[in-house]
Biopython code that builds the backbone (N, CA, C, O; Angstrom):
import numpy as np
from Bio.PDB.StructureBuilder import StructureBuilder

atoms = [
    (1, "MET", "N", (-8.263, -24.247, -12.578)),
    (1, "MET", "CA", (-8.729, -22.928, -12.264)),
    (1, "MET", "C", (-7.072, -22.460, -11.263)),
    (1, "MET", "O", (-6.456, -23.380, -10.725)),
    (2, "ILE", "N", (-6.699, -21.422, -11.179)),
    (2, "ILE", "CA", (-6.210, -20.300, -10.668)),
    (2, "ILE", "C", (-5.990, -19.538, -9.649)),
    (2, "ILE", "O", (-6.369, -18.367, -9.662)),
    (3, "ASP", "N", (-5.422, -20.007, -8.728)),
    (3, "ASP", "CA", (-4.466, -19.126, -7.496)),
    (3, "ASP", "C", (-4.870, -17.932, -7.723)),
    (3, "ASP", "O", (-5.478, -18.023, -8.789)),
    (4, "VAL", "N", (-4.903, -16.989, -7.415)),
    (4, "VAL", "CA", (-5.120, -15.079, -7.035)),
    (4, "VAL", "C", (-5.067, -14.193, -5.815)),
    (4, "VAL", "O", (-5.849, -13.710, -4.997)),
    (5, "LEU", "N", (-4.015, -14.203, -6.032)),
    (5, "LEU", "CA", (-3.704, -13.443, -4.531)),
    (5, "LEU", "C", (-3.131, -12.001, -4.342)),
    (5, "LEU", "O", (-2.303, -11.226, -4.820)),
    (6, "TYR", "N", (-4.192, -12.121, -3.231)),
    (6, "TYR", "CA", (-4.015, -10.146, -3.412)),
    (6, "TYR", "C", (-3.598, -9.579, -2.199)),
    (6, "TYR", "O", (-4.456, -9.585, -1.316)),
    (7, "PHE", "N", (-2.312, -9.002, -1.868)),
    (7, "PHE", "CA", (-1.426, -8.230, -0.953)),
    (7, "PHE", "C", (-1.646, -6.409, -0.975)),
    (7, "PHE", "O", (-1.926, -5.753, -1.978)),
    (8, "ALA", "N", (-1.436, -5.890, 0.371)),
    (8, "ALA", "CA", (-1.756, -4.948, 1.101)),
    (8, "ALA", "C", (-2.924, -3.916, 0.589)),
    (8, "ALA", "O", (-4.080, -4.170, 0.926)),
    (9, "TRP", "N", (-2.621, -2.605, -0.324)),
    (9, "TRP", "CA", (-3.986, -1.694, -0.365)),
    (9, "TRP", "C", (-4.653, -3.069, -1.695)),
    (9, "TRP", "O", (-5.702, -3.523, -1.237)),
    (10, "VAL", "N", (-4.475, -3.411, -2.398)),
    (10, "VAL", "CA", (-5.243, -4.278, -3.334)),
    (10, "VAL", "C", (-6.303, -5.822, -2.424)),
    (10, "VAL", "O", (-7.378, -6.327, -2.746)),
    (11, "ARG", "N", (-5.297, -6.147, -1.189)),
    (11, "ARG", "CA", (-6.264, -6.680, -0.052)),
    (11, "ARG", "C", (-7.660, -6.138, 0.608)),
    (11, "ARG", "O", (-8.851, -6.288, 0.884)),
    (12, "GLU", "N", (-6.677, -5.519, 0.613)),
    (12, "GLU", "CA", (-7.640, -3.850, 1.842)),
    (12, "GLU", "C", (-9.357, -3.826, 0.795)),
    (12, "GLU", "O", (-10.474, -3.994, 1.285)),
    (13, "ARG", "N", (-9.119, -3.636, -0.303)),
    (13, "ARG", "CA", (-9.981, -2.938, -1.602)),
    (13, "ARG", "C", (-10.823, -4.268, -1.819)),
    (13, "ARG", "O", (-12.026, -4.485, -1.964)),
    (14, "ILE", "N", (-9.873, -4.936, -1.787)),
    (14, "ILE", "CA", (-11.234, -6.612, -2.766)),
    (14, "ILE", "C", (-12.027, -7.444, -1.308)),
    (14, "ILE", "O", (-13.164, -7.913, -1.275)),
    (15, "GLY", "N", (-10.596, -7.413, 0.239)),
    (15, "GLY", "CA", (-11.662, -7.481, 1.198)),
    (15, "GLY", "C", (-11.035, -9.518, 1.240)),
    (15, "GLY", "O", (-11.360, -10.468, 1.952)),
    (16, "ILE", "N", (-10.307, -9.397, 0.381)),
    (16, "ILE", "CA", (-9.787, -11.515, 0.668)),
    (16, "ILE", "C", (-7.713, -11.270, 0.247)),
    (16, "ILE", "O", (-6.913, -10.720, -0.509)),
    (17, "PRO", "N", (-7.827, -12.019, 1.228)),
    (17, "PRO", "CA", (-6.149, -12.024, 0.399)),
    (17, "PRO", "C", (-5.571, -12.987, -0.757)),
    (17, "PRO", "O", (-4.429, -12.971, -1.218)),
    (18, "LYS", "N", (-6.921, -14.050, -1.202)),
    (18, "LYS", "CA", (-6.638, -14.877, -2.190)),
    (18, "LYS", "C", (-7.768, -15.726, -2.344)),
    (18, "LYS", "O", (-8.535, -15.819, -1.386)),
    (19, "GLU", "N", (-8.085, -16.585, -3.756)),
    (19, "GLU", "CA", (-9.339, -16.777, -4.114)),
    (19, "GLU", "C", (-8.943, -17.815, -5.533)),
    (19, "GLU", "O", (-8.376, -17.254, -6.471)),
    (20, "LYS", "N", (-9.171, -18.910, -5.617)),
    (20, "LYS", "CA", (-9.209, -19.702, -6.656)),
    (20, "LYS", "C", (-10.164, -19.576, -7.883)),
    (20, "LYS", "O", (-11.300, -20.041, -7.794)),
    (21, "LEU", "N", (-9.719, -18.931, -9.088)),
    (21, "LEU", "CA", (-10.425, -18.901, -10.227)),
    (21, "LEU", "C", (-10.333, -19.577, -11.091)),
    (21, "LEU", "O", (-9.289, -19.834, -11.692)),
    (22, "GLU", "N", (-11.809, -20.149, -11.400)),
    (22, "GLU", "CA", (-12.618, -21.112, -12.813)),
    (22, "GLU", "C", (-11.885, -19.625, -13.667)),
    (22, "GLU", "O", (-12.199, -18.491, -13.306)),
    (23, "THR", "N", (-11.105, -19.825, -14.570)),
    (23, "THR", "CA", (-11.328, -18.642, -15.933)),
    (23, "THR", "C", (-10.368, -18.898, -17.038)),
    (23, "THR", "O", (-9.278, -19.461, -16.946)),
    (24, "THR", "N", (-11.219, -18.150, -18.631)),
    (24, "THR", "CA", (-10.613, -18.538, -19.550)),
    (24, "THR", "C", (-10.073, -17.484, -20.324)),
    (24, "THR", "O", (-10.156, -17.325, -21.542)),
    (25, "ALA", "N", (-9.102, -16.277, -18.859)),
    (25, "ALA", "CA", (-8.339, -15.353, -20.172)),
    (25, "ALA", "C", (-7.122, -16.323, -20.017)),
    (25, "ALA", "O", (-6.868, -17.315, -19.334)),
    (26, "THR", "N", (-6.369, -15.436, -21.145)),
    (26, "THR", "CA", (-5.172, -15.756, -21.641)),
    (26, "THR", "C", (-3.644, -14.805, -21.128)),
    (26, "THR", "O", (-2.464, -14.995, -21.424)),
    (27, "THR", "N", (-4.322, -13.722, -20.228)),
    (27, "THR", "CA", (-2.767, -13.031, -20.278)),
    (27, "THR", "C", (-3.388, -12.424, -19.274)),
    (27, "THR", "O", (-4.558, -12.703, -19.012)),
    (28, "VAL", "N", (-2.631, -11.439, -18.518)),
    (28, "VAL", "CA", (-2.913, -11.236, -17.063)),
    (28, "VAL", "C", (-3.707, -10.266, -17.172)),
    (28, "VAL", "O", (-4.560, -10.056, -16.310)),
    (29, "MET", "N", (-3.534, -9.317, -18.510)),
    (29, "MET", "CA", (-4.423, -8.189, -18.611)),
    (29, "MET", "C", (-6.064, -9.277, -18.725)),
    (29, "MET", "O", (-6.860, -9.381, -17.792)),
    (30, "ASP", "N", (-6.166, -9.737, -19.645)),
    (30, "ASP", "CA", (-7.503, -10.566, -19.794)),
    (30, "ASP", "C", (-8.123, -10.998, -17.718)),
    (30, "ASP", "O", (-9.101, -10.475, -17.184)),
    (31, "LEU", "N", (-7.347, -11.840, -17.168)),
    (31, "LEU", "CA", (-7.447, -11.205, -15.924)),
    (31, "LEU", "C", (-8.119, -10.504, -15.258)),
    (31, "LEU", "O", (-9.074, -10.557, -14.482)),
    (32, "VAL", "N", (-7.540, -9.916, -15.638)),
    (32, "VAL", "CA", (-8.072, -8.253, -14.834)),
    (32, "VAL", "C", (-9.355, -8.015, -14.945)),
    (32, "VAL", "O", (-10.329, -8.021, -14.193)),
    (33, "GLU", "N", (-8.953, -7.623, -16.995)),
    (33, "GLU", "CA", (-11.020, -7.616, -17.378)),
    (33, "GLU", "C", (-11.729, -8.227, -16.733)),
    (33, "GLU", "O", (-12.550, -7.648, -16.022)),
    (34, "GLU", "N", (-11.635, -9.712, -16.775)),
    (34, "GLU", "CA", (-12.980, -10.675, -15.872)),
    (34, "GLU", "C", (-13.059, -10.170, -14.494)),
    (34, "GLU", "O", (-14.181, -10.047, -14.002)),
    (35, "LEU", "N", (-11.925, -9.832, -13.742)),
    (35, "LEU", "CA", (-11.954, -9.163, -12.081)),
    (35, "LEU", "C", (-12.557, -8.105, -12.180)),
    (35, "LEU", "O", (-13.335, -8.199, -11.231)),
    (36, "ARG", "N", (-12.784, -7.039, -12.709)),
    (36, "ARG", "CA", (-13.114, -5.853, -13.267)),
    (36, "ARG", "C", (-15.038, -6.077, -12.755)),
    (36, "ARG", "O", (-15.999, -5.622, -12.136)),
    (37, "ALA", "N", (-14.761, -6.630, -13.204)),
    (37, "ALA", "CA", (-16.126, -7.332, -14.394)),
    (37, "ALA", "C", (-16.967, -7.545, -13.264)),
    (37, "ALA", "O", (-18.026, -6.931, -13.129)),
    (38, "ARG", "N", (-16.571, -8.339, -12.492)),
    (38, "ARG", "CA", (-16.618, -9.335, -11.318)),
    (38, "ARG", "C", (-17.773, -7.987, -10.246)),
    (38, "ARG", "O", (-18.996, -8.125, -10.270)),
    (39, "GLU", "N", (-17.336, -7.215, -9.701)),
    (39, "GLU", "CA", (-17.734, -6.447, -8.460)),
    (39, "GLU", "C", (-17.373, -4.842, -8.699)),
    (39, "GLU", "O", (-16.312, -4.621, -9.282)),
    (40, "GLU", "N", (-18.066, -3.869, -8.349)),
    (40, "GLU", "CA", (-17.355, -2.581, -7.920)),
    (40, "GLU", "C", (-15.614, -2.335, -7.072)),
    (40, "GLU", "O", (-14.644, -1.578, -7.111)),
    (41, "ARG", "N", (-16.109, -3.552, -6.370)),
    (41, "ARG", "CA", (-14.335, -3.587, -5.188)),
    (41, "ARG", "C", (-13.159, -3.785, -6.506)),
    (41, "ARG", "O", (-12.118, -3.169, -6.733)),
    (42, "TYR", "N", (-13.711, -4.722, -7.110)),
    (42, "TYR", "CA", (-12.290, -5.224, -7.709)),
    (42, "TYR", "C", (-12.014, -3.836, -9.025)),
    (42, "TYR", "O", (-10.961, -3.227, -9.217)),
    (43, "ALA", "N", (-13.227, -3.672, -9.695)),
    (43, "ALA", "CA", (-13.084, -2.667, -9.719)),
    (43, "ALA", "C", (-12.416, -1.439, -9.664)),
    (43, "ALA", "O", (-11.862, -0.996, -10.670)),
    (44, "LEU", "N", (-12.409, -0.890, -8.682)),
    (44, "LEU", "CA", (-11.919, 0.487, -7.589)),
    (44, "LEU", "C", (-10.122, -0.515, -7.460)),
    (44, "LEU", "O", (-9.031, 0.039, -7.593)),
    (45, "ALA", "N", (-10.312, -1.891, -7.205)),
    (45, "ALA", "CA", (-8.424, -1.699, -6.804)),
    (45, "ALA", "C", (-7.513, -2.280, -8.137)),
    (45, "ALA", "O", (-6.285, -2.308, -8.052)),
    (46, "PHE", "N", (-8.253, -2.761, -9.427)),
    (46, "PHE", "CA", (-7.539, -2.653, -10.591)),
    (46, "PHE", "C", (-8.129, -1.326, -11.852)),
    (46, "PHE", "O", (-8.248, -1.333, -13.077)),
    (47, "SER", "N", (-8.434, -0.099, -10.564)),
    (47, "SER", "CA", (-9.200, 1.236, -11.301)),
    (47, "SER", "C", (-7.369, 2.061, -12.150)),
    (47, "SER", "O", (-7.407, 2.851, -13.093)),
    (48, "ASP", "N", (-6.201, 1.642, -11.565)),
    (48, "ASP", "CA", (-5.103, 2.271, -11.561)),
    (48, "ASP", "C", (-3.813, 1.036, -11.870)),
    (48, "ASP", "O", (-2.806, 0.738, -11.226)),
    (49, "LEU", "N", (-4.326, 0.576, -13.008)),
    (49, "LEU", "CA", (-2.873, -0.028, -13.066)),
    (49, "LEU", "C", (-1.504, -0.159, -13.532)),
    (49, "LEU", "O", (-0.915, -1.171, -13.911)),
    (50, "SER", "N", (-0.957, 1.475, -13.405)),
    (50, "SER", "CA", (0.279, 2.202, -12.757)),
    (50, "SER", "C", (0.403, 1.850, -11.622)),
    (50, "SER", "O", (1.630, 1.808, -11.532)),
    (51, "SER", "N", (0.014, 1.557, -10.661)),
    (51, "SER", "CA", (0.211, 1.777, -8.731)),
    (51, "SER", "C", (0.125, 0.018, -9.038)),
    (51, "SER", "O", (0.858, -0.266, -8.091)),
    (52, "LEU", "N", (-0.047, -0.665, -9.340)),
    (52, "LEU", "CA", (-0.051, -2.098, -9.238)),
    (52, "LEU", "C", (1.259, -3.113, -9.827)),
    (52, "LEU", "O", (1.724, -2.799, -10.923)),
    (53, "ARG", "N", (1.763, -4.142, -9.210)),
    (53, "ARG", "CA", (2.352, -5.096, -10.318)),
    (53, "ARG", "C", (2.203, -5.640, -10.125)),
    (53, "ARG", "O", (1.394, -5.642, -9.197)),
    (54, "VAL", "N", (2.811, -7.332, -10.756)),
    (54, "VAL", "CA", (1.932, -8.547, -10.539)),
    (54, "VAL", "C", (3.267, -9.505, -10.646)),
    (54, "VAL", "O", (4.277, -9.120, -11.235)),
    (55, "ALA", "N", (3.174, -10.685, -10.069)),
    (55, "ALA", "CA", (3.845, -11.729, -10.422)),
    (55, "ALA", "C", (2.925, -13.305, -10.868)),
    (55, "ALA", "O", (2.226, -13.848, -10.013)),
    (56, "VAL", "N", (3.009, -13.668, -11.750)),
    (56, "VAL", "CA", (2.671, -15.201, -12.255)),
    (56, "VAL", "C", (3.954, -16.352, -11.808)),
    (56, "VAL", "O", (5.109, -16.632, -12.130)),
    (57, "ASP", "N", (3.075, -16.705, -11.019)),
    (57, "ASP", "CA", (4.095, -18.042, -10.600)),
    (57, "ASP", "C", (5.156, -17.704, -9.714)),
    (57, "ASP", "O", (6.051, -18.449, -9.313)),
    (58, "GLN", "N", (4.985, -16.628, -9.479)),
    (58, "GLN", "CA", (6.349, -16.256, -8.468)),
    (58, "GLN", "C", (7.261, -15.031, -8.997)),
    (58, "GLN", "O", (7.922, -14.260, -8.301)),
    (59, "ASP", "N", (7.084, -15.052, -10.916)),
    (59, "ASP", "CA", (7.989, -14.558, -11.252)),
    (59, "ASP", "C", (7.642, -13.083, -11.864)),
    (59, "ASP", "O", (6.875, -13.045, -12.826)),
    (60, "LEU", "N", (8.181, -11.865, -11.340)),
    (60, "LEU", "CA", (7.365, -10.451, -12.044)),
    (60, "LEU", "C", (7.138, -10.303, -13.128)),
    (60, "LEU", "O", (8.065, -10.312, -13.938)),
    (61, "SER", "N", (5.925, -10.129, -13.502)),
    (61, "SER", "CA", (5.949, -10.205, -14.974)),
    (61, "SER", "C", (4.930, -8.594, -15.197)),
    (61, "SER", "O", (4.605, -7.579, -14.580)),
    (62, "ASP", "N", (4.756, -9.296, -16.571)),
    (62, "ASP", "CA", (3.333, -7.560, -17.379)),
    (62, "ASP", "C", (2.831, -8.197, -17.319)),
    (62, "ASP", "O", (2.864, -9.418, -17.164)),
    (63, "PHE", "N", (1.478, -6.603, -17.576)),
    (63, "PHE", "CA", (-0.098, -6.931, -17.355)),
    (63, "PHE", "C", (-0.437, -7.941, -19.386)),
    (63, "PHE", "O", (-1.460, -8.292, -19.974)),
    (64, "ASP", "N", (0.784, -7.998, -19.663)),
    (64, "ASP", "CA", (0.350, -8.661, -21.570)),
    (64, "ASP", "C", (1.510, -9.956, -20.821)),
    (64, "ASP", "O", (2.541, -9.916, -21.492)),
    (65, "ALA", "N", (1.580, -10.555, -20.191)),
    (65, "ALA", "CA", (2.109, -12.036, -19.837)),
    (65, "ALA", "C", (1.435, -12.528, -20.308)),
    (65, "ALA", "O", (0.389, -11.960, -20.622)),
    (66, "PRO", "N", (1.741, -14.349, -20.732)),
    (66, "PRO", "CA", (0.306, -15.287, -21.101)),
    (66, "PRO", "C", (0.015, -16.220, -19.782)),
    (66, "PRO", "O", (0.699, -17.012, -19.133)),
    (67, "LEU", "N", (-0.838, -15.918, -19.731)),
    (67, "LEU", "CA", (-0.906, -16.970, -18.305)),
    (67, "LEU", "C", (-0.983, -18.658, -18.174)),
    (67, "LEU", "O", (-1.162, -19.417, -17.221)),
    (68, "ASN", "N", (-0.708, -18.892, -19.935)),
    (68, "ASN", "CA", (-0.617, -20.880, -20.423)),
    (68, "ASN", "C", (-0.263, -21.426, -19.193)),
    (68, "ASN", "O", (0.740, -21.004, -18.617)),
    (69, "GLY", "N", (-0.884, -22.222, -18.761)),
    (69, "GLY", "CA", (-0.347, -23.176, -17.448)),
    (69, "GLY", "C", (0.551, -22.595, -16.464)),
    (69, "GLY", "O", (1.668, -23.026, -16.176)),
    (70, "ALA", "N", (-0.215, -21.260, -15.818)),
    (70, "ALA", "CA", (0.170, -20.759, -14.849)),
    (70, "ALA", "C", (-1.099, -20.888, -13.951)),
    (70, "ALA", "O", (-2.319, -20.880, -14.113)),
    (71, "ARG", "N", (0.169, -21.062, -12.488)),
    (71, "ARG", "CA", (-0.829, -21.856, -10.976)),
    (71, "ARG", "C", (-0.924, -20.546, -10.193)),
    (71, "ARG", "O", (-1.734, -20.691, -9.279)),
    (72, "GLU", "N", (-0.458, -19.470, -10.214)),
    (72, "GLU", "CA", (-0.624, -18.478, -9.492)),
    (72, "GLU", "C", (0.123, -17.231, -9.817)),
    (72, "GLU", "O", (1.319, -17.113, -10.084)),
    (73, "VAL", "N", (-0.967, -16.166, -9.731)),
    (73, "VAL", "CA", (-0.977, -14.506, -10.429)),
    (73, "VAL", "C", (-1.017, -13.955, -8.941)),
    (73, "VAL", "O", (-2.096, -14.139, -8.379)),
    (74, "ALA", "N", (0.055, -13.253, -8.135)),
    (74, "ALA", "CA", (-0.292, -12.266, -7.279)),
    (74, "ALA", "C", (-0.287, -10.731, -7.797)),
    (74, "ALA", "O", (0.075, -10.467, -8.943)),
    (75, "PHE", "N", (-0.679, -9.806, -6.950)),
    (75, "PHE", "CA", (-1.212, -8.008, -7.798)),
    (75, "PHE", "C", (-0.649, -7.827, -6.214)),
    (75, "PHE", "O", (-0.814, -8.455, -5.168)),
    (76, "PHE", "N", (0.134, -6.576, -6.631)),
    (76, "PHE", "CA", (1.125, -6.426, -4.865)),
    (76, "PHE", "C", (1.178, -4.500, -5.303)),
    (76, "PHE", "O", (0.257, -4.181, -6.054)),
    (77, "PRO", "N", (1.476, -4.136, -5.176)),
    (77, "PRO", "CA", (1.600, -2.268, -4.982)),
    (77, "PRO", "C", (3.664, -2.401, -5.240)),
    (77, "PRO", "O", (4.295, -3.181, -4.527)),
    (78, "PRO", "N", (4.202, -1.752, -6.040)),
    (78, "PRO", "CA", (5.803, -1.507, -6.456)),
    (78, "PRO", "C", (5.771, -1.598, -4.848)),
    (78, "PRO", "O", (5.114, -1.193, -3.889)),
    (79, "MET", "N", (6.816, -2.329, -5.138)),
    (79, "MET", "CA", (7.784, -2.150, -3.650)),
    (79, "MET", "C", (8.586, -1.032, -4.329)),
    (79, "MET", "O", (8.778, -0.563, -5.451)),
    (80, "THR", "N", (9.191, -0.740, -2.223)),
    (80, "THR", "CA", (10.019, 0.083, -2.413)),
    (80, "THR", "C", (10.986, -0.125, -1.742)),
    (80, "THR", "O", (10.795, -0.766, -0.709)),
    (81, "GLY", "N", (12.557, 0.386, -2.102)),
    (81, "GLY", "CA", (13.498, -0.042, -0.662)),
    (81, "GLY", "C", (14.558, 0.279, 0.058)),
    (81, "GLY", "O", (15.014, 1.264, -0.522)),
    (82, "GLY", "N", (15.145, 0.073, 0.857)),
    (82, "GLY", "CA", (14.922, 0.951, 2.225)),
    (82, "GLY", "C", (16.818, 0.862, 2.703)),
    (82, "GLY", "O", (17.222, 1.407, 3.731)),
]
sb = StructureBuilder()
sb.init_structure("model")
sb.init_model(0)
sb.init_chain("A")
sb.init_seg("    ")
for serial, (resi, resn, name, xyz) in enumerate(atoms, 1):
    if name == "N":
        sb.init_residue(resn, " ", resi, " ")
    sb.init_atom(name, np.array(xyz, "f"), 0.0, 1.0, " ", f" {name:<3s}", serial, name[0])
structure = sb.get_structure()
């Protein structure tokens, strides 16, 4: 089981802040593909990966990052400084 968290407009498009998933994904991209295939709202939220960032176990990661042993994956828009 893995916790998947959604922030900002990603959460708004999907409609929930987090969920626990059983997954066979071995990378973040595999997980994204599984999510996209679930429902239209996921496909919409993950349609443009260039506008998304991902963290695995609270470490900023790439979409090709491995998920072996990961407990949490978070998706969020890029943050701007101020």
